[in-house]
Backbone as JSON, one array per atom type, in Angstrom:
{
  "sequence": "MTNTIEEIEKLNPTELDAGLIFSGKSSGRTVQGFEEASSFTPNLDVEYLFHESSRDVVVWFMDSSDPIYLFGPSGSGKTSLIKQLAAKLNYPVFEITGHSRLEFPEMVGHLTVEEGSMEFQYGPLALAMKYGGLLLLNEIDIIDPATAAGLMEFLMVNRSASLKIQGKSSIRIPCSDLRLLPTPTVLLMKPVFIRG",
  "N": [[-11.26, 0.73, -10.22], [-12.3, -1.8, -10.12], [-10.15, -3.56, -10.03], [-9.28, -2.96, -7.44], [-11.41, -3.94, -5.83], [-11.33, -6.65, -6.49], [-8.8, -7.27, -5.47], [-9.23, -6.82, -2.7], [-11.18, -8.73, -2.17], [-9.78, -11.09, -2.33], [-8.28, -11.33, 0.03], [-7.25, -13.18, 2.77], [-8.29, -13.97, 5.92], [-6.54, -14.76, 8.88], [-5.19, -16.53, 11.79], [-2.8, -15.25, 13.89], [0.24, -15.65, 15.8], [0.49, -13.61, 18.49], [2.66, -13.01, 20.13], [4.92, -13.82, 18.5], [4.64, -11.89, 16.46], [4.98, -9.43, 17.73], [7.07, -9.55, 19.7], [8.77, -11.45, 18.81], [8.84, -13.84, 20.1], [7.19, -16.85, 20.67], [3.8, -16.81, 22.0], [1.5, -18.11, 22.19], [-0.93, -16.91, 22.25], [-3.39, -15.66, 20.12], [-3.99, -13.43, 17.5], [-6.12, -11.83, 15.19], [-5.2, -11.56, 11.82], [-4.15, -10.97, 8.42], [-3.21, -13.08, 5.71], [-1.58, -11.96, 3.71], [-0.33, -8.72, 2.74], [-2.22, -5.89, 1.45], [-3.02, -3.39, -1.06], [-4.26, -1.58, 0.61], [-3.09, -1.92, 3.06], [-1.07, -0.47, 5.39], [2.36, 0.64, 4.94], [5.03, -1.06, 6.45], [7.01, 0.18, 8.86], [10.1, -0.57, 9.67], [11.69, 0.52, 11.67], [9.97, 1.44, 13.58], [9.09, 1.59, 16.92], [7.19, -0.13, 19.21], [5.68, 1.3, 21.9], [5.53, 0.48, 25.48], [2.96, 1.2, 26.42], [1.28, 0.72, 24.27], [0.38, -1.81, 24.34], [-2.22, -2.01, 25.24], [-3.74, -1.35, 22.94], [-3.08, -3.44, 21.25], [-4.09, -5.57, 22.61], [-6.81, -4.83, 22.44], [-7.13, -5.19, 19.71], [-7.16, -7.96, 19.7], [-9.53, -8.76, 20.56], [-12.43, -8.3, 19.16], [-14.94, -7.44, 20.05], [-14.53, -5.52, 21.87], [-14.65, -1.99, 22.17], [-12.61, 0.91, 21.22], [-11.23, 4.04, 22.05], [-9.2, 6.21, 21.06], [-7.34, 8.92, 21.9], [-5.58, 12.11, 21.63], [-3.2, 14.87, 21.33], [-2.63, 16.48, 18.16], [-0.11, 14.94, 16.29], [0.83, 13.19, 18.18], [1.05, 10.55, 17.8], [-1.09, 8.72, 17.43], [-2.31, 7.87, 14.95], [-0.04, 6.77, 13.73], [0.62, 4.55, 15.44], [-1.64, 2.92, 15.2], [-1.56, 2.41, 12.34], [0.89, 1.09, 12.13], [0.5, -1.17, 13.78], [-1.53, -2.35, 12.23], [-0.04, -2.78, 9.89], [1.81, -4.69, 10.75], [0.07, -6.83, 11.02], [-0.97, -7.25, 8.55], [-3.27, -5.94, 8.04], [-6.03, -4.45, 6.31], [-6.48, -0.85, 6.04], [-8.92, 1.53, 6.15], [-9.41, 4.87, 5.62], [-10.6, 7.83, 6.96], [-10.43, 11.21, 7.16], [-11.38, 13.69, 9.24], [-13.2, 16.69, 8.65], [-14.69, 20.03, 8.63], [-16.68, 20.08, 6.71], [-17.36, 17.55, 5.95], [-19.43, 15.01, 4.77], [-21.89, 12.45, 5.13], [-22.4, 10.91, 2.69], [-19.94, 11.12, 1.39], [-18.28, 9.46, 2.81], [-19.38, 7.04, 2.17], [-19.37, 6.58, -0.64], [-19.37, 7.28, -4.16], [-20.67, 8.1, -7.48], [-18.97, 7.52, -10.49], [-17.28, 7.96, -13.66], [-16.32, 5.3, -15.54], [-14.61, 3.94, -18.09], [-16.38, 5.0, -19.98], [-18.96, 4.55, -18.83], [-21.24, 4.95, -16.01], [-20.18, 4.14, -12.86], [-20.37, 2.92, -9.52], [-18.24, 4.08, -7.04], [-16.84, 2.63, -4.25], [-16.62, 4.1, -1.02], [-14.54, 4.8, 1.91], [-15.97, 3.98, 4.21], [-17.94, 2.15, 3.22], [-16.32, 0.3, 2.0], [-14.92, -0.83, 4.27], [-17.03, -1.88, 5.72], [-18.07, -3.76, 4.01], [-16.0, -5.51, 3.36], [-14.45, -5.87, 5.61], [-11.84, -4.88, 7.89], [-9.91, -2.11, 9.07], [-11.5, 0.79, 10.12], [-10.43, 3.79, 10.19], [-10.94, 6.69, 11.72], [-9.82, 9.61, 11.64], [-9.24, 12.67, 13.42], [-11.84, 13.01, 14.29], [-13.25, 14.7, 15.92], [-13.47, 17.11, 14.64], [-15.37, 16.82, 12.71], [-18.55, 17.83, 11.49], [-21.11, 18.13, 13.97], [-23.63, 16.99, 13.46], [-23.17, 15.14, 11.33], [-21.32, 13.47, 12.58], [-22.79, 12.39, 14.69], [-24.65, 11.02, 13.22], [-23.06, 9.13, 11.97], [-22.0, 7.68, 14.13], [-24.31, 6.75, 15.27], [-25.14, 5.09, 13.26], [-23.05, 3.19, 13.08], [-22.44, 2.25, 15.67], [-24.7, 1.9, 17.29], [-27.09, 1.1, 15.9], [-27.09, -1.96, 15.24], [-28.17, -3.56, 13.24], [-28.09, -2.35, 10.92], [-27.97, -1.26, 7.44], [-26.35, -0.47, 4.35], [-27.6, 0.84, 1.52], [-26.7, 0.84, -1.6], [-26.78, 2.47, -4.73], [-27.66, 0.5, -7.43], [-26.33, -1.69, -6.32], [-26.05, -4.48, -4.08], [-27.31, -4.52, -0.73], [-25.24, -3.54, 2.04], [-24.54, -4.99, 4.98], [-24.15, -4.48, 8.46], [-22.87, -5.83, 11.53], [-19.72, -6.3, 9.96], [-17.77, -9.18, 10.52], [-15.06, -8.69, 10.54], [-14.61, -6.0, 10.74], [-13.25, -3.26, 12.27], [-13.62, -0.4, 14.31], [-12.14, 2.76, 14.7], [-12.05, 5.65, 16.25], [-10.13, 8.67, 16.27], [-9.84, 11.33, 17.9], [-8.48, 14.68, 18.34], [-8.71, 15.91, 20.81], [-10.05, 15.19, 24.05], [-13.22, 15.74, 24.37], [-15.42, 15.05, 25.79], [-16.76, 12.73, 28.18], [-15.96, 9.56, 27.05], [-18.29, 7.34, 25.62], [-18.89, 3.93, 25.43], [-20.16, 1.42, 23.46], [-20.97, -1.9, 23.66], [-20.99, -4.27, 21.04]],
  "CA": [[-11.9, 0.28, -9.0], [-12.59, -3.27, -10.25], [-8.96, -4.26, -9.49], [-9.32, -2.72, -6.01], [-12.37, -4.83, -5.2], [-10.82, -7.99, -6.61], [-7.75, -7.45, -4.54], [-9.75, -6.99, -1.31], [-11.92, -10.0, -2.11], [-8.77, -12.19, -2.24], [-7.72, -11.36, 1.31], [-7.64, -14.31, 3.63], [-8.04, -13.73, 7.34], [-5.78, -15.9, 9.53], [-4.86, -16.27, 13.2], [-1.33, -15.08, 14.04], [0.73, -15.61, 17.16], [0.8, -12.25, 18.9], [4.03, -12.95, 20.67], [5.81, -13.77, 17.41], [4.47, -10.67, 15.71], [5.36, -8.16, 18.44], [8.33, -9.7, 20.39], [9.65, -12.52, 18.18], [8.76, -15.06, 20.9], [5.83, -17.48, 20.7], [3.12, -16.62, 23.25], [0.3, -18.99, 22.3], [-2.14, -16.0, 22.19], [-3.65, -15.36, 18.79], [-4.57, -12.17, 17.06], [-6.48, -12.0, 13.8], [-4.58, -10.73, 10.79], [-4.41, -11.46, 7.11], [-2.09, -13.87, 5.22], [-0.67, -11.05, 3.04], [-0.69, -7.32, 2.75], [-2.93, -5.38, 0.24], [-2.67, -1.91, -1.31], [-4.83, -0.86, 1.78], [-2.26, -2.19, 4.25], [0.03, 0.58, 5.57], [3.75, 0.19, 4.87], [5.65, -1.39, 7.66], [8.27, 0.91, 9.26], [10.88, -1.52, 10.53], [12.31, 1.23, 12.83], [8.98, 1.82, 14.54], [9.1, 0.82, 18.14], [5.92, -0.08, 19.99], [5.76, 1.69, 23.3], [4.86, -0.44, 26.34], [1.57, 1.57, 26.61], [0.61, 0.29, 23.17], [-0.12, -3.1, 24.56], [-3.69, -1.96, 25.32], [-4.22, -1.32, 21.61], [-2.83, -4.76, 20.71], [-5.11, -6.42, 23.3], [-8.06, -4.44, 21.83], [-7.19, -5.88, 18.4], [-7.32, -9.36, 19.88], [-10.97, -8.98, 20.94], [-13.13, -7.37, 18.32], [-16.08, -6.98, 20.71], [-14.17, -4.34, 22.72], [-14.46, -0.78, 21.47], [-11.57, 1.68, 21.77], [-11.29, 5.49, 21.75], [-7.76, 6.68, 21.15], [-7.25, 10.33, 21.76], [-4.39, 12.88, 22.01], [-3.02, 15.98, 20.54], [-2.06, 16.25, 16.85], [1.3, 14.64, 16.14], [1.22, 12.37, 19.33], [1.35, 9.13, 17.37], [-2.26, 7.92, 17.4], [-2.43, 7.16, 13.66], [1.15, 5.9, 13.48], [0.51, 3.39, 16.21], [-2.67, 2.08, 14.47], [-1.07, 1.94, 11.06], [2.04, 0.17, 12.31], [-0.16, -2.3, 14.15], [-2.26, -2.86, 10.99], [1.03, -3.29, 8.97], [2.33, -5.97, 11.37], [-0.93, -7.96, 10.89], [-1.37, -7.15, 7.17], [-4.69, -5.48, 8.14], [-6.35, -3.23, 5.51], [-6.96, 0.33, 6.71], [-9.77, 2.44, 5.32], [-9.17, 6.02, 6.49], [-11.34, 9.07, 6.77], [-9.95, 12.37, 7.86], [-12.53, 14.56, 9.45], [-13.18, 18.13, 8.34], [-15.99, 20.53, 9.04], [-17.71, 19.93, 5.68], [-17.48, 16.06, 5.64], [-20.79, 14.51, 4.82], [-22.05, 10.97, 5.11], [-22.19, 10.29, 1.33], [-18.49, 11.18, 1.07], [-17.73, 8.23, 3.36], [-20.03, 5.81, 1.55], [-18.89, 6.43, -2.0], [-19.86, 8.15, -5.22], [-20.71, 7.59, -8.84], [-17.81, 8.03, -11.3], [-17.23, 7.51, -15.01], [-15.28, 4.36, -15.8], [-14.71, 3.4, -19.45], [-17.59, 5.49, -20.69], [-20.21, 4.32, -18.17], [-21.32, 5.34, -14.65], [-19.84, 3.07, -11.89], [-20.23, 3.37, -8.18], [-16.87, 3.84, -6.39], [-16.98, 2.59, -2.84], [-15.88, 5.05, -0.14], [-13.86, 4.08, 2.95], [-16.94, 3.33, 5.14], [-18.57, 1.03, 2.53], [-15.3, -0.75, 1.88], [-14.63, -1.46, 5.58], [-18.26, -2.6, 6.08], [-18.37, -4.95, 3.09], [-14.83, -6.43, 3.28], [-13.68, -5.9, 6.87], [-10.64, -4.08, 7.9], [-9.92, -1.17, 10.15], [-12.0, 2.02, 9.75], [-9.74, 4.79, 10.99], [-11.68, 7.99, 11.68], [-8.98, 10.65, 12.14], [-9.81, 14.0, 13.66], [-13.26, 12.9, 14.37], [-13.82, 15.81, 16.7], [-13.6, 18.19, 13.71], [-16.6, 16.56, 11.89], [-19.88, 18.5, 11.9], [-21.77, 17.25, 14.93], [-24.76, 16.14, 12.86], [-22.53, 14.04, 10.59], [-20.66, 12.51, 13.55], [-23.95, 11.67, 15.3], [-25.32, 10.09, 12.23], [-22.07, 8.04, 11.72], [-21.87, 6.88, 15.34], [-25.63, 6.03, 15.32], [-25.13, 4.06, 12.24], [-21.98, 2.2, 13.32], [-22.34, 1.7, 17.07], [-26.0, 1.68, 17.94], [-28.01, 0.32, 15.0], [-26.34, -3.01, 14.72], [-28.8, -4.27, 12.2], [-28.23, -1.32, 9.83], [-27.46, -1.76, 6.13], [-26.16, 0.56, 3.42], [-28.19, 0.49, 0.24], [-25.92, 1.62, -2.59], [-27.46, 2.44, -6.08], [-27.22, -0.59, -8.34], [-25.52, -2.65, -5.66], [-26.8, -5.1, -3.07], [-27.09, -3.85, 0.56], [-24.15, -3.96, 2.86], [-25.05, -5.1, 6.32], [-23.12, -4.49, 9.52], [-21.49, -5.55, 11.52], [-18.89, -7.29, 9.34], [-17.05, -9.72, 11.62], [-13.65, -8.29, 10.5], [-14.63, -4.54, 10.86], [-12.83, -2.58, 13.6], [-13.81, 1.0, 14.22], [-11.21, 3.42, 15.6], [-11.98, 7.1, 16.15], [-8.93, 9.25, 16.92], [-9.92, 12.81, 17.96], [-7.28, 15.37, 18.91], [-8.93, 16.23, 22.25], [-11.21, 14.47, 24.67], [-14.19, 16.79, 24.67], [-16.43, 14.55, 26.67], [-16.51, 11.36, 28.66], [-16.35, 8.63, 25.99], [-19.3, 6.31, 25.9], [-18.62, 2.76, 24.64], [-21.29, 0.46, 23.34], [-20.55, -3.19, 23.13], [-21.83, -4.74, 19.93]],
  "C": [[-12.11, -1.25, -8.97], [-11.38, -4.02, -9.65], [-8.88, -4.15, -7.94], [-10.19, -3.78, -5.32], [-11.85, -6.26, -5.32], [-9.66, -8.26, -5.68], [-8.27, -7.57, -3.09], [-10.43, -8.35, -1.16], [-10.95, -11.19, -1.92], [-8.09, -12.25, -0.87], [-8.18, -12.49, 2.13], [-7.29, -14.07, 5.05], [-7.29, -15.02, 7.9], [-5.47, -15.5, 10.97], [-3.28, -16.23, 13.3], [-0.98, -15.19, 15.51], [1.19, -14.25, 17.56], [2.2, -12.08, 19.35], [5.05, -12.9, 19.48], [5.79, -12.43, 16.63], [5.09, -9.48, 16.41], [6.65, -8.3, 19.24], [9.25, -10.71, 19.77], [9.68, -13.82, 19.0], [7.35, -15.57, 20.91], [5.14, -17.27, 22.02], [1.9, -17.58, 23.39], [-0.99, -18.19, 22.17], [-2.23, -15.57, 20.75], [-4.28, -13.93, 18.64], [-4.91, -12.34, 15.63], [-5.67, -11.03, 12.9], [-4.95, -11.27, 9.43], [-3.06, -12.12, 6.59], [-1.06, -12.92, 4.48], [-1.23, -9.73, 2.97], [-1.54, -7.04, 1.44], [-2.51, -3.88, 0.0], [-3.29, -1.06, -0.22], [-4.05, -1.09, 3.0], [-1.16, -1.13, 4.32], [1.43, -0.15, 5.35], [4.32, 0.02, 6.23], [6.9, -0.57, 7.83], [9.02, 0.03, 10.2], [11.56, -0.78, 11.67], [11.24, 1.66, 13.83], [9.04, 0.9, 15.78], [7.71, 0.98, 18.92], [6.17, 0.19, 21.44], [5.05, 0.68, 24.17], [3.45, -0.12, 26.5], [0.76, 1.06, 25.35], [0.02, -1.11, 23.27], [-1.73, -3.09, 24.6], [-4.36, -1.92, 23.99], [-4.13, -2.68, 21.03], [-3.85, -5.66, 21.35], [-6.55, -6.11, 22.73], [-8.22, -5.21, 20.51], [-7.48, -7.3, 18.6], [-8.73, -9.78, 20.2], [-11.92, -7.92, 20.3], [-14.4, -6.86, 19.0], [-15.73, -5.74, 21.58], [-13.97, -3.1, 21.88], [-13.17, -0.1, 22.06], [-11.7, 3.12, 21.33], [-9.95, 5.94, 22.04], [-7.67, 8.16, 20.96], [-5.9, 10.93, 22.21], [-4.14, 13.96, 21.06], [-2.4, 15.58, 19.08], [-0.57, 15.92, 16.94], [1.77, 13.74, 17.33], [1.42, 10.91, 18.9], [0.14, 8.28, 17.27], [-2.38, 7.12, 16.04], [-1.3, 6.38, 13.38], [1.07, 4.61, 14.17], [-0.53, 2.4, 15.55], [-2.25, 1.6, 13.17], [0.03, 0.94, 11.18], [1.5, -1.18, 12.85], [-0.89, -3.07, 12.99], [-1.18, -3.44, 10.08], [1.62, -4.58, 9.44], [1.35, -7.13, 11.11], [-1.51, -8.12, 9.47], [-2.95, -6.74, 7.07], [-4.96, -4.3, 7.09], [-6.89, -2.11, 6.29], [-7.62, 1.18, 5.76], [-9.86, 3.71, 6.13], [-10.05, 7.13, 6.03], [-10.82, 10.11, 7.7], [-10.97, 13.38, 8.02], [-12.18, 16.02, 9.06], [-14.56, 18.68, 8.54], [-17.07, 20.43, 7.96], [-17.9, 18.47, 5.19], [-18.94, 15.62, 5.76], [-20.79, 13.06, 4.62], [-21.88, 10.34, 3.72], [-20.77, 10.22, 0.93], [-17.79, 9.96, 1.63], [-18.21, 6.97, 2.74], [-19.48, 5.54, 0.15], [-19.66, 7.43, -2.94], [-19.94, 7.57, -6.61], [-19.51, 8.28, -9.62], [-17.91, 7.48, -12.7], [-16.09, 6.52, -15.18], [-15.52, 3.73, -17.2], [-16.0, 3.72, -20.07], [-18.95, 5.19, -19.96], [-20.12, 4.69, -16.65], [-21.05, 4.1, -13.81], [-19.86, 3.7, -10.48], [-18.91, 2.98, -7.58], [-17.11, 3.79, -4.9], [-16.1, 3.57, -2.04], [-15.3, 4.16, 1.07], [-14.83, 3.31, 3.92], [-17.57, 2.03, 4.48], [-17.54, -0.11, 2.32], [-15.0, -1.51, 3.14], [-15.82, -2.34, 5.97], [-18.32, -3.87, 5.26], [-17.22, -5.91, 3.19], [-14.13, -6.61, 4.53], [-12.45, -5.07, 6.79], [-10.77, -3.04, 9.09], [-10.41, 0.14, 9.56], [-11.45, 3.01, 10.65], [-10.37, 6.18, 10.74], [-10.77, 9.11, 12.39], [-9.66, 11.92, 12.36], [-11.29, 14.05, 13.72], [-14.02, 14.1, 15.08], [-14.0, 17.07, 15.85], [-14.82, 18.15, 12.77], [-17.8, 17.36, 12.44], [-20.6, 17.57, 12.87], [-22.98, 16.38, 14.36], [-24.24, 14.97, 12.07], [-21.92, 12.99, 11.56], [-21.75, 11.73, 14.25], [-24.56, 10.61, 14.48], [-24.3, 8.85, 12.03], [-22.03, 7.08, 12.89], [-23.15, 6.13, 15.52], [-25.61, 4.84, 14.43], [-24.21, 2.85, 12.56], [-22.11, 1.49, 14.71], [-23.64, 1.28, 17.61], [-26.94, 0.73, 17.12], [-27.32, -0.86, 14.4], [-26.9, -3.83, 13.59], [-28.9, -3.39, 11.01], [-27.65, -1.97, 8.53], [-27.27, -0.52, 5.26], [-26.78, 0.09, 2.17], [-27.49, 1.44, -0.8], [-26.63, 1.34, -3.99], [-26.8, 1.42, -6.93], [-26.42, -1.69, -7.62], [-26.45, -3.33, -4.53], [-26.53, -4.33, -1.67], [-25.93, -4.38, 1.19], [-24.62, -3.94, 4.26], [-23.82, -5.07, 7.25], [-23.71, -5.27, 10.7], [-20.73, -6.68, 10.68], [-18.05, -7.86, 10.41], [-15.61, -9.22, 11.66], [-13.53, -6.68, 10.59], [-14.25, -4.12, 12.31], [-12.99, -1.11, 13.37], [-12.88, 1.73, 15.2], [-11.25, 4.9, 15.42], [-10.8, 7.66, 16.9], [-9.06, 10.78, 16.87], [-8.63, 13.4, 18.54], [-7.43, 15.75, 20.39], [-10.07, 15.41, 22.72], [-12.14, 15.58, 25.13], [-15.27, 16.43, 25.65], [-16.05, 13.19, 27.15], [-16.91, 10.41, 27.59], [-17.41, 7.6, 26.51], [-19.08, 5.12, 24.93], [-19.84, 1.86, 24.67], [-20.83, -0.82, 22.94], [-21.55, -3.75, 22.16], [-21.97, -6.3, 20.07]]
}
């Protein structure tokens, strides 16, 4: 885990020309990315074609204050779109796939044995909050409602929240480089977006 943390801490945010990244022609409009990829950056699929409708997601990426709620049936390309966008920008992606027994501590991290001693291993939520990146919440509609409500309250409403991790300093949100992206399979209710 130490190597993972060291790798993430070395990431350098940078401004990239959105036109060069997505069309090969300079546009003068910038989008935040990172100078180089990390082990948390998805692999770039050179054959992936960004559909015209994916522009909305690219524009969202350009303004971190705007929330997005990307939904569609399983296999429709929600996760692929986000991962390929992240790959183009060298953005780290911390992924949680929902299931009915997912609990909040599973997202934060857990204690593990490293070289004979107990160490805290950060989970995807803690990594995204501490170091920035994209927190991809796949199949969020499958998560137990109490867990989902707690997660959304924590990330979207309580903007001065912090995680206190055993033996570690608190992690406060929002991290300026944190992007939250829930991807449910169905739209069960009218989405409510809260600007942070």
